[in-house]
One Martini backbone bead per residue (centre of mass of N, CA, C, O) as a GRO file, in nm:
protein
  265
    1MET     BB    1  12.739   9.018   8.062
    2ALA     BB    2  12.602   9.150   8.315
    3ARG     BB    3  12.582   9.423   8.167
    4LEU     BB    4  12.407   9.335   7.935
    5ASP     BB    5  12.176   9.239   8.115
    6LEU     BB    6  12.123   9.514   8.243
    7ALA     BB    7  12.057   9.677   7.995
    8ASP     BB    8  11.808   9.502   7.906
    9ARG     BB    9  11.644   9.545   8.163
   10VAL     BB   10  11.627   9.856   8.156
   11SER     BB   11  11.486   9.878   7.884
   12ALA     BB   12  11.238   9.721   7.971
   13LEU     BB   13  11.152   9.909   8.207
   14GLU     BB   14  11.120  10.165   8.042
   15THR     BB   15  10.898  10.056   7.860
   16ALA     BB   16  10.695   9.990   8.075
   17VAL     BB   17  10.666  10.273   8.203
   18SER     BB   18  10.567  10.412   7.952
   19ALA     BB   19  10.324  10.222   7.901
   20GLY     BB   20  10.205  10.260   8.206
   21GLU     BB   21  10.089  10.522   8.167
   22GLY     BB   22   9.761  10.533   8.307
   23ARG     BB   23   9.754  10.208   8.388
   24LEU     BB   24   9.932  10.204   8.634
   25PRO     BB   25  10.026  10.254   8.933
   26ALA     BB   26  10.195  10.524   9.040
   27ALA     BB   27  10.369  10.391   9.266
   28LEU     BB   28  10.495  10.173   9.088
   29LEU     BB   29  10.628  10.378   8.887
   30ASP     BB   30  10.800  10.529   9.096
   31ASP     BB   31  10.971  10.297   9.182
   32ALA     BB   32  11.090  10.225   8.915
   33ARG     BB   33  11.226  10.502   8.873
   34ALA     BB   34  11.403  10.468   9.124
   35VAL     BB   35  11.565  10.224   9.009
   36LEU     BB   36  11.670  10.365   8.763
   37ASP     BB   37  11.820  10.600   8.892
   38ARG     BB   38  12.013  10.422   9.067
   39THR     BB   39  12.138  10.271   8.836
   40ALA     BB   40  12.257  10.507   8.686
   41THR     BB   41  12.433  10.623   8.910
   42ARG     BB   42  12.594  10.361   8.988
   43SER     BB   43  12.715  10.318   8.701
   44ALA     BB   44  12.860  10.604   8.692
   45LEU     BB   45  13.025  10.493   8.907
   46SER     BB   46  13.249  10.308   9.060
   47ALA     BB   47  13.365   9.985   8.953
   48GLU     BB   48  13.614   9.944   9.182
   49HIS     BB   49  13.375   9.940   9.400
   50THR     BB   50  13.266   9.781   9.712
   51VAL     BB   51  12.972   9.791   9.887
   52VAL     BB   52  12.943   9.728  10.245
   53ALA     BB   53  12.686   9.643  10.468
   54LEU     BB   54  12.604   9.663  10.812
   55ALA     BB   55  12.313   9.522  10.942
   56GLY     BB   56  12.104   9.587  11.238
   57SER     BB   57  12.028   9.556  11.556
   58THR     BB   58  12.011   9.616  11.866
   59GLY     BB   59  12.272   9.414  11.999
   60SER     BB   60  12.415   9.244  11.752
   61GLY     BB   61  12.719   9.356  11.694
   62LYS     BB   62  12.801   9.524  11.432
   63SER     BB   63  13.020   9.723  11.540
   64SER     BB   64  13.216   9.502  11.641
   65LEU     BB   65  13.247   9.373  11.363
   66PHE     BB   66  13.353   9.615  11.224
   67ASN     BB   67  13.616   9.635  11.392
   68ALA     BB   68  13.718   9.354  11.338
   69ILE     BB   69  13.762   9.401  11.030
   70ALA     BB   70  13.926   9.680  11.057
   71ARG     BB   71  14.124   9.661  11.316
   72GLU     BB   72  13.945   9.899  11.453
   73PRO     BB   73  13.811  10.144  11.683
   74LEU     BB   74  13.565  10.309  11.520
   75ALA     BB   75  13.314  10.190  11.659
   76ARG     BB   76  13.040  10.227  11.890
   77PRO     BB   77  12.926  10.001  12.103
   78GLY     BB   78  12.610   9.855  12.180
   79ILE     BB   79  12.311   9.734  12.352
   80THR     BB   80  12.035   9.938  12.447
   81ARG     BB   81  12.128  10.155  12.229
   82PRO     BB   82  12.158  10.390  11.970
   83THR     BB   83  12.489  10.448  11.861
   84THR     BB   84  12.424  10.452  11.547
   85SER     BB   85  12.348  10.771  11.394
   86ARG     BB   86  12.561  10.717  11.167
   87PRO     BB   87  12.738  10.648  10.914
   88LEU     BB   88  13.033  10.428  10.859
   89ALA     BB   89  13.353  10.437  10.705
   90VAL     BB   90  13.572  10.203  10.548
   91VAL     BB   91  13.871  10.216  10.335
   92TRP     BB   92  14.022  10.048  10.046
   93GLY     BB   93  14.156  10.281   9.911
   94PRO     BB   94  14.103  10.494   9.662
   95GLY     BB   95  13.826  10.681   9.516
   96ALA     BB   96  13.534  10.690   9.703
   97ASP     BB   97  13.406  10.976   9.743
   98PRO     BB   98  13.166  10.987   9.528
   99LEU     BB   99  13.018  10.747   9.638
  100LEU     BB  100  12.987  10.853   9.939
  101SER     BB  101  12.828  11.107   9.857
  102TRP     BB  102  12.584  10.950   9.736
  103LEU     BB  103  12.537  10.799  10.018
  104GLU     BB  104  12.588  10.997  10.264
  105VAL     BB  105  12.900  10.958  10.373
  106GLY     BB  106  13.111  11.139  10.600
  107ASP     BB  107  13.225  10.912  10.772
  108ARG     BB  108  13.577  10.854  10.707
  109HIS     BB  109  13.812  10.567  10.669
  110HIS     BB  110  14.133  10.448  10.644
  111ALA     BB  111  14.279  10.161  10.630
  112ALA     BB  112  14.477   9.952  10.767
  113ASP     BB  113  14.724   9.758  10.708
  114ARG     BB  114  14.650   9.417  10.597
  115ALA     BB  115  14.580   9.090  10.505
  116ALA     BB  116  14.295   9.126  10.547
  117VAL     BB  117  14.105   9.270  10.336
  118ALA     BB  118  14.315   9.405  10.095
  119THR     BB  119  14.146   9.492   9.886
  120GLN     BB  120  14.099   9.705   9.663
  121GLY     BB  121  13.768   9.884   9.692
  122LEU     BB  122  13.673   9.856   9.971
  123VAL     BB  123  13.353   9.927  10.137
  124LEU     BB  124  13.264   9.987  10.479
  125LEU     BB  125  12.956   9.978  10.664
  126ASP     BB  126  12.794  10.130  10.948
  127LEU     BB  127  12.479  10.116  11.045
  128PRO     BB  128  12.202  10.200  11.162
  129ASP     BB  129  11.963  10.090  11.342
  130HIS     BB  130  11.660   9.943  11.220
  131ASP     BB  131  11.524   9.967  11.541
  132SER     BB  132  11.536  10.242  11.605
  133VAL     BB  133  11.393  10.502  11.799
  134GLU     BB  134  11.490  10.665  11.557
  135THR     BB  135  11.370  10.767  11.266
  136GLU     BB  136  11.621  10.876  11.123
  137HIS     BB  137  11.795  10.626  11.148
  138ARG     BB  138  11.599  10.430  10.989
  139ALA     BB  139  11.626  10.602  10.727
  140ILE     BB  140  11.910  10.560  10.667
  141ALA     BB  141  11.928  10.254  10.659
  142GLU     BB  142  11.717  10.224  10.428
  143ARG     BB  143  11.861  10.387  10.218
  144LEU     BB  144  12.122  10.204  10.211
  145VAL     BB  145  11.998   9.934  10.149
  146GLU     BB  146  11.920  10.035   9.854
  147ARG     BB  147  12.249  10.110   9.749
  148VAL     BB  148  12.414   9.894   9.802
  149ASP     BB  149  12.581   9.601   9.708
  150LEU     BB  150  12.638   9.454   9.995
  151LEU     BB  151  12.466   9.257  10.250
  152VAL     BB  152  12.503   9.242  10.610
  153TRP     BB  153  12.331   9.059  10.833
  154VAL     BB  154  12.309   9.110  11.179
  155VAL     BB  155  12.260   8.852  11.422
  156ASP     BB  156  12.117   8.698  11.701
  157PRO     BB  157  12.010   8.446  11.907
  158GLN     BB  158  11.751   8.609  12.018
  159LYS     BB  159  11.653   8.754  11.718
  160TYR     BB  160  11.673   8.580  11.430
  161ALA     BB  161  11.328   8.536  11.439
  162ASP     BB  162  11.223   8.807  11.388
  163ALA     BB  163  10.951   8.917  11.217
  164ALA     BB  164  11.035   9.214  11.131
  165LEU     BB  165  11.295   9.141  10.988
  166HIS     BB  166  11.175   8.944  10.769
  167GLU     BB  167  10.929   9.121  10.664
  168ARG     BB  168  11.076   9.408  10.621
  169TYR     BB  169  11.378   9.318  10.501
  170LEU     BB  170  11.425   9.017  10.369
  171ARG     BB  171  11.176   8.968  10.177
  172PRO     BB  172  11.211   9.215   9.990
  173LEU     BB  173  11.500   9.058   9.893
  174ALA     BB  174  11.394   8.866   9.710
  175GLY     BB  175  11.656   8.758   9.467
  176HIS     BB  176  11.933   8.871   9.644
  177GLY     BB  177  12.124   8.635   9.746
  178ASP     BB  178  12.405   8.720   9.592
  179VAL     BB  179  12.396   9.009   9.807
  180VAL     BB  180  12.352   8.828  10.075
  181VAL     BB  181  12.442   8.824  10.419
  182VAL     BB  182  12.404   8.606  10.719
  183VAL     BB  183  12.501   8.687  11.055
  184LEU     BB  184  12.580   8.505  11.339
  185ASN     BB  185  12.623   8.637  11.633
  186GLN     BB  186  12.748   8.533  11.936
  187ILE     BB  187  12.843   8.219  11.925
  188ASP     BB  188  12.991   8.200  12.196
  189ARG     BB  189  12.728   8.160  12.375
  190LEU     BB  190  12.723   7.884  12.253
  191THR     BB  191  12.703   7.583  12.185
  192PRO     BB  192  12.767   7.367  11.938
  193GLU     BB  193  12.486   7.258  11.928
  194GLU     BB  194  12.334   7.528  11.919
  195ALA     BB  195  12.466   7.656  11.681
  196THR     BB  196  12.371   7.447  11.477
  197ALA     BB  197  12.070   7.491  11.527
  198CYS     BB  198  12.055   7.794  11.457
  199LEU     BB  199  12.180   7.785  11.169
  200ALA     BB  200  11.962   7.604  11.051
  201ASP     BB  201  11.720   7.779  11.115
  202LEU     BB  202  11.825   8.038  10.961
  203ARG     BB  203  11.836   7.909  10.682
  204ARG     BB  204  11.533   7.839  10.671
  205LEU     BB  205  11.437   8.143  10.689
  206VAL     BB  206  11.583   8.260  10.453
  207ALA     BB  207  11.467   8.079  10.237
  208GLU     BB  208  11.175   8.169  10.291
  209ASP     BB  209  11.255   8.469  10.201
  210GLY     BB  210  11.411   8.421   9.913
  211LEU     BB  211  11.749   8.345  10.018
  212ALA     BB  212  11.898   8.063   9.932
  213ALA     BB  213  12.181   8.207   9.829
  214ALA     BB  214  12.256   8.296  10.084
  215ARG     BB  215  12.486   8.348  10.321
  216VAL     BB  216  12.560   8.159  10.627
  217LEU     BB  217  12.715   8.280  10.938
  218GLY     BB  218  12.934   8.221  11.206
  219VAL     BB  219  13.008   8.458  11.477
  220SER     BB  220  13.270   8.641  11.666
  221ALA     BB  221  13.372   8.951  11.773
  222THR     BB  222  13.511   8.865  12.033
  223THR     BB  223  13.692   8.596  11.934
  224GLY     BB  224  13.693   8.564  11.600
  225GLN     BB  225  13.486   8.363  11.513
  226GLY     BB  226  13.464   8.361  11.150
  227VAL     BB  227  13.598   8.634  11.052
  228ASP     BB  228  13.773   8.513  10.824
  229GLU     BB  229  13.557   8.420  10.643
  230LEU     BB  230  13.428   8.704  10.602
  231ASP     BB  231  13.676   8.833  10.489
  232ALA     BB  232  13.706   8.646  10.244
  233LEU     BB  233  13.429   8.722  10.118
  234LEU     BB  234  13.486   9.019  10.078
  235ASP     BB  235  13.753   8.998   9.922
  236GLN     BB  236  13.619   8.856   9.681
  237ALA     BB  237  13.408   9.067   9.606
  238ALA     BB  238  13.617   9.288   9.549
  239ALA     BB  239  13.785   9.149   9.334
  240ARG     BB  240  13.548   9.098   9.130
  241ARG     BB  241  13.341   9.328   9.075
  242GLU     BB  242  13.007   9.214   9.091
  243ALA     BB  243  12.796   9.326   9.302
  244ALA     BB  244  12.675   9.581   9.182
  245VAL     BB  245  12.543   9.442   8.928
  246ALA     BB  246  12.395   9.235   9.081
  247ARG     BB  247  12.205   9.430   9.233
  248LEU     BB  248  12.082   9.573   8.990
  249VAL     BB  249  11.956   9.336   8.866
  250ALA     BB  250  11.773   9.258   9.099
  251ASP     BB  251  11.625   9.520   9.115
  252VAL     BB  252  11.511   9.528   8.822
  253ARG     BB  253  11.377   9.250   8.819
  254ASP     BB  254  11.175   9.314   9.051
  255ALA     BB  255  11.033   9.547   8.905
  256VAL     BB  256  10.945   9.394   8.663
  257GLY     BB  257  10.773   9.189   8.821
  258ARG     BB  258  10.568   9.402   8.935
  259VAL     BB  259  10.466   9.506   8.673
  260LEU     BB  260  10.364   9.222   8.563
  261ASP     BB  261  10.162   9.173   8.792
  262ALA     BB  262   9.994   9.445   8.717
  263THR     BB  263   9.886   9.348   8.424
  264GLY     BB  264   9.819   9.074   8.397
  265ALA     BB  265   9.679   8.872   8.144
   0.00000   0.00000   0.00000
């Protein structure tokens, strides 16, 4: 049903782009064509794999969380500098190389066998910091944010309400709540009361960003608190193999909405 819905939406967007030539803003049409190109390419690649990206700012602990999920010290965590200069992948099961080549992720590792997140077909990425001082690092992160199936935004208690995070990254994903997870990391640094208050405030902000359907979790990559819950969520996503289509549907729906807005009454 989801694939049928995607096909119908793609057809409608193609018709709108064709009809909009010379009538709608060129930049809008270029964006819509880019969505159509990404949709066609991702649809032609493996439906057996679910690509999950950990995105976050410097010091949020996403690389430490990546290692906690992988159960291996694959990523080099950092506090005050952008240490993730290129994306890093850990893969459960075979066959993901063509998909990773399209994503332009060359640093790949096969996961060690373990009980948690054992579903074949899961691909987990650690992205460069989205607030990196290096323009190239930010560009890589932003390109992958557009292409992956499921986004896990890792925030910390100090910067979870940062305006740049919400305005530049989360609000543009409005309507993508089904394929977005927001993780409050470093929850071990808070008292239980503080953690409850921070999570409630984060849920409010995420809902205001248009992501009311997004899951919001509290975790600690250091102590392991909440990591099992995140493991289970990723395992479920990989087992269902629905995130890729859900992401594409949301992307196309968003593009159609912007075209409709531009047509006026």
